N, C-alpha and C positions, 0 to 999 in steps of 0.2 A: 400459587399457580406458577407455571413456567414463564409466562409472559410478564409477570410482575417482577422478575429478577432484573435489577438495574445493571448487572454485569452483562446480561444479554444485550441490553440497549447500547451499552458502551461498545461491546464487541461488534455489533452490526453497524454502529456508527463509524467505527474505525475502518471497517471493510468498505463502507460507502465512501469515506474520505480517501482511502487508498485508490479506489476506482476512479474518483474524480481527479486526483492528482496524477494518475497514469495517463490522462488524456494528452497533456502537453508533451511529455517525452515521446509518446506514440506518434503524435502528429509530426514532431521534429524528425524522428527516424524515418517515417514514411516519406517526408519531403526531401530528405537528404540521402536516400538510398541510391547506391550506384550500381552499375552493372557488374563490377568486379568486386567479389566479396573480400578481397585482400586489401581494398582501399580502406584506410583508416579515416574516420570522420572526427574532426575536432569537436568535441562536445562542449558547449558553453557551460559556464559555471552554474547558471541558474538551473539548467537541466540536470546537471550532476547533483545539485542540492535537492531538487525534487525527488530524484531517485533515492538519494540517501535518506530523506524523510520517509519515503515509502517503505524502505527496508526497516527502519527503526520502528515504524508503526506496525509493520507486518510481524516483527518479533514479539510484539505485545499480545497479539491475538491468541496464540496458543496458551499463554498464561491465563488469559481470561477464560478460555475454554476449560482449563483445569480448575479454575475457581468455580465455574458453573457446575462441573462434574462433582465437585466436593460439596456443593451446596453453600459455598461462601458468598457473602454479599458485602457491599461497601459499607 
């Protein structure tokens, strides 16, 4: 069955983790938005690290989708 595929569970899990991780940067940017779009906000290191982790995890998701399409499993 489709739902028995562990790659699906890993893929969905990564998407959920990415969604949870995106909460902190979103709150930061909402709290620090200014009226002038040319103002540069100094982004703290922990926010940059969270965004970098999201990007890394996001690049893994399409590979998992290809694995699912080809019927590969762990």
